[in-house]
N, C-alpha and C positions, 0 to 999 in steps of 0.2 A: 612386255609379255609377261603373264604370273603363269604357274605348273602348280595346282595344289594335289595333294596326295595324304590319301588316307586309310588302315584300317588295313594294311599288310600283313600285321603280322600276328604270334599269337604268345602264349605264354610259355611255350616251348621252343619258338624258333623267330629268328630275326628281329628287327625291329626296323619302325617307318624311318626314323634318322639317320640309318645305315643308308637307303636308300636316296635318301635328301641329298646326303655327304658324295654318292657316288656320282650323282646327279651333278652337282657343285663341280666334282672334278672333271668331268664329261662335258662341260658347256665353259668349261674355264678358258677359254679363246673369248668368251660373250664376256662383258661389263656386265655384275651381278651383285645386287643388294645383300645384307646376310640375307641369309635363310631364317626361313619364322617358324617356330615350333610352339604352336598356340594349341592349350586345352580349352576345352569346353566342359559343359554342364557336370562336376562331378558325380550327381545323381541317374547317368546312365547306366542301365544295367548291361549293355552288352561290351560295357569296354574292354579291354584286354589289360594295361597296363595304368591307366590314368587319361581316359577319353583324351586324345589329342592327333592334331592332324601336323604337317607340313608345307610351307610353301614355299617356291622360289621365283622371284623378282627379277627377270632379263632385262636392264636398262637400257640395252640398245635399241633399235630399231630391226625389227629384223621382216624379211620378206619371206613372201610364201611357200618358196625353194626353203628359207631357213627355219620356217614351223613347223613343217612336211618334218624336216628332219631331226628338230628339237622332240617333238612328238614319237617319231619310234626309236628315238635314244631312250626316252624314257619310257615308254610299253616294255621295250625290251628288259630295263632293267627291275623293272615293278614285278616282270614274270618270271623275272631268273630267281628275285631276293624277297620273294612273299610266299604265305606258308598258305599254297593251294588247297593243301588237301586237308586243315584242318577245316571244319564246319562251318566256325565262327567267325573265321576271317576271310573278310568281304571286300576286296580292294576298289578303292574309284580314283578315279583323277580328272582332274579341270584346268583345261587350259583355257585362258581369257587375255584378248588383246588390250594391251594398256586403252586403246578409245573407249573399249566398251566397258571396262574397270571405271573411269572417268564418269562417262555417261550414266552410271548407274551408282554413284558413289551413296547417295541417303539412302536407297537399298539394299545396298551390301552392306551398310553399317547398321539397319535393321536385322538385317540377316543373320548378324556375328551376335547383337545383342541376343538375339532368340535362342542360338545357339548356345550361349552362358545361362540363362532362364530356364532354359525350358527342354521339353524333351521333342527332337523332331524325327521326322517320319521324309522315306526315300522318295515320296511323292511330293511335298512339300520342297524339296531342296531339287528336285526336276523342275517344278514349277517355276520358280528361281532361275537357273541354270537356262532356260528356253527365253527368259523376260530379257537376260541379260546379254543373250546369243552367245553363250559360252560353250565349246566344245568339250564334251564328259566322256568318258569310258568307263564301263562299269562290267566290273569282272562278279562270277558268283552274283548274288542278290546286289553288290555294289553300293551296298552300303556307305563306307568309305567317301561317296561324293557328297556327304551331308559334311563331313569334319574340313573335305579337300575343299570342298567351299570358303565353310568357315574361316579358317587362315588366310586366304586369299583376300577374305572381308576383313579379317585384322585390324584394330584402329586401336588407339588410346596407349595408356600405361606400359609400358615395358622393361623388363631386366633382361639377365642373357645366363646360358648356359654352354657351359663348355662340354664337349662331348670325347672321350679318347673313346677308340674303339679298339678291340683285342686282335690280335695277330688270328687268321682263321685256325690255326694248329692248337690253338687255345680253348677255342668258341666250347662252353659246354663243360670243360673243368673251371677247377675250383678257384675264384679269381686270390691275388696272389697281392693284398695292397697291404704295405707296415701301418698298422693303427698309431704308431706315435708320430708318422712321419702329416697323417692327416691332422692328427692334433696341433701339431707345431702349425702346419698352415695355414689351419683355423683360428688359432689365434693372433697369427701374424698379419692375415689379411681382411683382420675383423676391423669394420663394421661395413667392409666393401665386396665379401662374401657369405654366405650364409647356410645351413642346415649342410655343415660339413658331417658335424658327430655331435652323437647326443651323448652328453655327460651322464645327466638323469639314467638313463640307459645303458649305458655303456656301450655304443653302439656308431660303426661306421655309417653313416648315410648316404654317403656317394657311391657307392657301388650297389646296383642291383642284383637282387638274389635269384636271378632267370638266366637260364642258360642261352640269351642272346648277344650279339656281339658288342655291348657297350663293357667297356673297362669302366670306367665311372664317367660321374658328371659333378661340374662342379658350378654353382649359379652364384652370380654378384649382379654389381650393377658396372660394373669395367672391366673391358675386353681386355686393358694389358695386363691388372691385375689376375683377373685368370688365367691366362699364360705363366706367369709368375707362381702362382697355385699350384698350376698343374706339375710345372717345373719339382716343384716341392715335395710331389708325392714320389714314394720310394715304390719300390717292387716290382710287379711286371710291364714292362715296357709295351708300350701303346703302338699302335701299327699307322695311324692315324686321327686326326683332330678335327672337328669343326666346332665354330661358336654360332648360336642359334639366340638370333633376337625372340622374345620367349614374351606369355603374361605370366610368368610364374611368378610369386610371391608380391601380388598387386591387386588380389582380392576382387577381381573385373567380376566372378560370379555371383558377390554381393551385390543389394541395393537396400534401400531404408524402404520398412513397408510397415504399416499399421497393422496389427494383429489382425483384425476384421477382414483385411484383402490377401493374407498370407495362405498360400496352396502347397499340397506336396510337392515336394523333388525339385524347391526351390532353394536359389540362397539369400539370405535374410540378414539385415543389420535391424534390432528392434530396440528401441529405446521404452523401459516400462521400471516400474515399482518391484521388487519382490513381494509375494503375497503367501508363502509360505515357506518354513524351513525347509531349508534343505535333507532330504533323507536317501539311505543308502538303500537298493534293492538288491534282488538277484542277480549275479554277474559281475556285481563288483560297482555298479554304474550309480551315478550319484545321481538326482531328481529336483527341481524346482520350480515353481509357475510363476510367471509376470503378468502384471497388467499394465496397458498402457491407457486405459479408458475405454477402446473401444471392443477389447475382450482379454481373455486370458491363454496362455500357453505353455505348454510344461518344456522345460528347457533340461540337457542332461550332456551332460560329461561321462563319456564312456570309459568302460573299465582300460583299454589303452592310453589312454590317459595321462593315469599313472599321477603323480603328483600332483597336477592341474584339480583332482577333484580335491585337494586338501583348502585348494584357495576355495571352493564352490561349498562345501561344509561350513566354511565361516559366515556364509552370508546370513542375515536376518531378515523378517517382515520387513518391512519399510525401505528397505539400500535401494537405491536408485541406480541405474544399470544401462548398460548399452550389448547386447550381444549379438555374437556376429556367428553364422553356419549355415549348416542345410535344413531343410525339411524333410523329415521323415513320414512316411505315412502313418497312419492308425494305431496305434493312438499319435494325431499331430503333434510333433515334437522339434525343439530344435536342437540338433546336433551341433555341441558348443565348438568354435577352434579359439575364438579368445573370448575374454570380457572386458570391457570396460568399468570399472566402478566408481561410478562420478557421484554420488553424495552416501555417506554413511549416516544410519539410524541411528540415536545412541541406544547403547545398550545399558540396562542396567538389572540390577540382584537387590533381593531382598536384604538385609541388616538385620542378621541373624542374632544379634545381643540385645538384652533385654535394656528398653528404658530408663526404669528404675533402679535395678542392682549391677547390668552390665553381664548378667550370668546366660548360658545358653538358651534359645527361644526354640521348642519343638512345638513343628506342625501337628494341628489338631482338626483339621479341614475347614474350610471355606467360610463355612458357616459360624464356627468357634473363634476362628483363628490362632495362635501360637499362645502356648504358657510355657513361664520361665521354668527351666528345672529345679534353678537356684531360690526366687523368690515365689513360686508359685503362682504369679499375677498372671490373668490373661490379656493378651492384646489384640484389636479384633483384625484382620487381614488387610484391612485397609490404612490404619494408622501404625502399621509396618515402615520404618524408613527405607526409601530405595536408594542405593548407591550407583551412582552412574562407576561401568566399569570400562577400559581404556579396552578399543576394541583392537585384535588380532591380524589387522587386515589395511592397506591403505590404499588411498584414492590411486586409480589408474589403471595400468593396461595389464592382463596376464592371459598367459598364453598356452596352450599345447604344447608335450615337448616335441622336437625336431620328427622323431620316429612317428608321431599320430598325426602330423600334419600334411592335410593336401596341397597339391604342387599349388593349385592359386591362391593359397592362404599367403598375406602378407606377414610375414617376422614382426615381431614390435621392432626391430632393430633397423629394420627400412622404411616404418612410418615416418618418420620426420626427413630419414635420410633419403630418399627416392622423392617427398617432394620438394625437395630445395633445390 
């Protein structure tokens, strides 16, 4: 039996993972799979802190009496720990039998893909729920049923996140986490944990900045190492913790697309040639265009990506790259999460030395060419020798800093590690 839950929290109160943790404890007499924390399309406008749902899978066979008891426990916890007073909080919960899950696996997988690539409405989710014979409950608008079913439907690559929770008396107070212990933990558990600390911006990444029950969350690919990492963190003592299976750090929201097929509010991987030199625009953003033969599209490294913009500024026309990111609406632009430089165009500068006397050449316009300051001879522009210069850029991946990374974006350190 599956239980899916979403949209119970707000920016001011609670956390849907906290409900899942309490529910895991309440249902501990059953055999349970790892709870899931599943993120969806990051371009959804109405998300609270990351557009994610949770799901619990009960591995034991349950009879009708057990099912009713499980539903009752679940609904009571949701009612108690949801921010029902917030206009943007619209909880939804889905219950799905194992048999109905297995009989509709292809439909569910298609639905999960849609939660990653598109923006779904409640009616679409309800149609699917009815087709698969699921029980579901809507609180207020009930928008949470979209993510609740998405978390149940999850399949594919995964990582883990250990989430430690605060004692209730500390909720809303400033978190006490020792920075040095986070840095030590990060270095000692690398590369099996990630996004613990942003060295470029001197910022702890494991702690949220909202008054929710979460003390910190550590992400990685090995559950034992995550527990070791938690034990290394000094400061405020957590009340409890839970390890979730997640799609964090998997690039699940991205798919390879041709430019002609791209549409707003989806995630893409596009291979193409740089067709104009990057330029800085108002706000500290850096913009350039690529072409793949089917069209052109702008790519942007926004101000929060900090040093990543320096890499983008070094691109020149002709460089062949793969860009990874989400697509914003008008003007259609890829918000870069990372870039892979596949081939570098050769770069040349004009030799400003006179070929006759070695003096310095002064430009007189393209029609005239250059004139030597020393011997006064004029050399046509197309006769000036070009010198190849070494590019201050290497082939390979480059990424935004951890503080600018989306939940779903795969860090470079995991690209090889997770796939082995």
